[in-house]
PLY file of the C-alpha trace (Angstrom):
ply
format ascii 1.0
element vertex 167
property float x
property float y
property float z
element edge 166
property int vertex1
property int vertex2
end_header
0.07 -0.15 0.03
3.01 2.17 0.68
4.81 1.93 -2.52
0.94 2.57 -4.41
-0.07 5.61 -2.61
2.65 6.85 -0.61
3.17 7.05 3.14
0.62 10.28 3.58
-2.07 8.70 1.72
-2.59 5.49 3.36
-4.50 5.45 6.64
-4.48 2.94 9.76
-8.21 2.05 8.58
-6.42 1.04 5.11
-3.44 -0.96 6.85
-5.64 -2.73 9.53
-8.18 -3.57 6.71
-5.17 -5.02 4.21
-3.40 -6.63 7.19
-6.63 -7.99 8.02
-6.02 -7.24 11.83
-7.38 -4.41 14.53
-6.29 -0.94 15.19
-4.94 -2.42 19.10
-3.04 -5.26 17.21
-1.36 -3.11 14.90
-0.62 -0.46 17.50
0.84 -3.26 19.44
2.77 -5.06 16.95
4.31 -1.68 15.43
3.88 1.13 17.53
2.38 3.58 15.00
2.24 3.97 11.15
5.55 5.75 11.12
7.37 2.74 12.60
5.36 0.32 10.50
6.38 2.33 7.46
10.48 2.26 8.58
10.34 -1.67 8.92
8.44 -1.94 5.34
11.08 0.43 4.25
14.07 -1.37 5.65
12.41 -5.22 4.03
11.91 -3.33 0.87
15.43 -2.16 0.63
16.98 -5.36 1.85
15.08 -7.21 -1.04
15.65 -4.69 -3.77
19.55 -4.56 -2.95
19.84 -8.08 -3.03
18.37 -8.38 -6.41
19.99 -5.27 -7.25
23.86 -7.21 -6.24
23.11 -10.09 -8.53
22.86 -7.41 -11.77
25.81 -5.26 -10.58
28.12 -8.46 -9.87
27.26 -9.95 -13.19
28.77 -6.46 -15.27
32.19 -6.56 -16.59
32.55 -2.96 -17.64
30.50 0.22 -16.67
28.75 0.68 -19.88
26.79 -2.74 -19.54
26.25 -2.59 -15.48
24.51 0.77 -16.91
22.43 -0.77 -19.08
22.09 -4.27 -16.81
20.64 -1.51 -14.07
18.43 -0.26 -15.95
16.76 -3.61 -17.49
16.92 -4.79 -14.04
15.08 -1.23 -12.72
12.25 -1.44 -15.25
11.56 -5.23 -14.95
11.32 -4.67 -11.35
9.15 -1.92 -11.05
6.12 -3.29 -13.95
6.63 -6.88 -12.90
7.71 -7.21 -9.29
6.18 -4.33 -7.81
3.39 -4.63 -10.24
3.82 -0.89 -11.14
3.59 0.43 -7.73
6.73 2.02 -7.61
9.83 2.57 -5.64
9.89 3.36 -2.00
13.53 4.12 -2.49
12.93 6.18 -5.22
9.92 7.52 -5.19
8.74 7.22 -1.28
9.39 10.52 -0.11
7.34 11.87 -3.25
3.95 12.12 -0.85
5.64 12.32 2.64
5.64 15.39 4.87
7.06 13.13 7.77
10.49 14.22 8.44
12.15 11.23 10.02
10.60 9.10 7.35
12.06 11.32 4.56
15.32 10.69 6.06
15.19 7.33 6.23
13.88 7.37 2.31
17.04 9.87 1.57
19.57 7.73 3.80
17.81 4.45 1.48
18.62 6.41 -1.65
22.11 7.45 -0.64
22.80 3.86 -0.07
21.57 2.95 -3.08
23.67 5.45 -4.87
26.91 4.32 -2.64
26.49 0.53 -3.98
26.40 1.59 -7.78
28.89 4.17 -7.16
31.18 1.86 -6.39
30.64 -1.28 -7.99
31.02 1.83 -11.28
34.65 2.53 -9.89
35.53 -1.34 -9.28
34.78 -1.76 -12.92
37.23 1.26 -13.85
34.64 3.86 -14.41
36.43 7.32 -14.03
33.16 9.52 -13.96
31.35 6.61 -11.34
29.87 9.68 -9.39
28.56 11.40 -12.11
27.06 8.06 -13.61
25.91 7.07 -10.55
23.52 10.24 -10.55
22.49 9.93 -13.97
21.28 6.21 -13.38
19.62 7.25 -10.21
17.92 9.67 -12.16
16.76 8.04 -14.98
15.75 4.88 -12.06
13.75 7.43 -10.50
12.09 8.29 -13.74
11.45 4.59 -14.61
10.07 3.85 -11.63
7.29 7.25 -12.07
6.78 5.86 -15.60
6.29 2.50 -14.47
3.45 3.41 -11.75
1.48 5.13 -14.47
-0.24 3.86 -17.29
2.14 4.20 -19.60
2.57 0.93 -22.26
5.01 -1.43 -21.19
6.51 -2.16 -25.01
6.62 1.64 -24.78
9.03 2.02 -21.67
10.85 -0.84 -23.05
11.28 0.52 -26.24
12.56 3.95 -24.76
14.95 2.03 -23.05
16.41 0.24 -25.97
16.35 3.38 -27.68
18.50 5.25 -24.83
21.15 2.39 -24.44
21.42 2.14 -28.03
22.08 6.02 -28.45
24.71 6.22 -25.67
26.16 2.83 -26.10
25.39 1.23 -23.02
0 1
1 2
2 3
3 4
4 5
5 6
6 7
7 8
8 9
9 10
10 11
11 12
12 13
13 14
14 15
15 16
16 17
17 18
18 19
19 20
20 21
21 22
22 23
23 24
24 25
25 26
26 27
27 28
28 29
29 30
30 31
31 32
32 33
33 34
34 35
35 36
36 37
37 38
38 39
39 40
40 41
41 42
42 43
43 44
44 45
45 46
46 47
47 48
48 49
49 50
50 51
51 52
52 53
53 54
54 55
55 56
56 57
57 58
58 59
59 60
60 61
61 62
62 63
63 64
64 65
65 66
66 67
67 68
68 69
69 70
70 71
71 72
72 73
73 74
74 75
75 76
76 77
77 78
78 79
79 80
80 81
81 82
82 83
83 84
84 85
85 86
86 87
87 88
88 89
89 90
90 91
91 92
92 93
93 94
94 95
95 96
96 97
97 98
98 99
99 100
100 101
101 102
102 103
103 104
104 105
105 106
106 107
107 108
108 109
109 110
110 111
111 112
112 113
113 114
114 115
115 116
116 117
117 118
118 119
119 120
120 121
121 122
122 123
123 124
124 125
125 126
126 127
127 128
128 129
129 130
130 131
131 132
132 133
133 134
134 135
135 136
136 137
137 138
138 139
139 140
140 141
141 142
142 143
143 144
144 145
145 146
146 147
147 148
148 149
149 150
150 151
151 152
152 153
153 154
154 155
155 156
156 157
157 158
158 159
159 160
160 161
161 162
162 163
163 164
164 165
165 166
C-alpha cells in the first residue's frame, strides 16, 4: 500500500483492513504507522539490494552495468512491484514526515553508494556522475511504470536510450 499510495495517503484503517488486523493489534505490534513504514522500507531495501547486487556483480564493464541496471529497474518496477513504484526512489514524494523522509533519503544514498562503488570497481573515471545519472533515470522509470504508460513503450525507450548512449 505504501508503494502504491505513499506514506501520507495510507490510513491506519486501510492498513488494518489490508492486513486483516485490528488497530489495537497494529499499534501493539508496530507502535505507529511511521514505525510500520520504516520496517516495510527496511525489508523493501533489503530485497531490492539483494536483487540489484546480482545484476551489478554480473557486469564486466561500466556500460554493461548501466544497461543491466536499467533493465533490472524497469523489470522490477513493472513486474515485481506490479507498477506500484519504488519506496527507495519515490517514497518521499508524498510524505511530510521528516523522520520518514530522512530514512528514505538514507536508503537512496546507500543505493547511490552501491552503484558508485561498483562503477569504480569496473574502472569508471566518472563513477559519481554516472551513478547520479543512473539514479535519475531509474526514478523516471519508477514513476513511468506507476502510470499507465505502455510497457512496450517503456522497454522501447530504454532500448533507444541504451543504443544511443552505447550502454
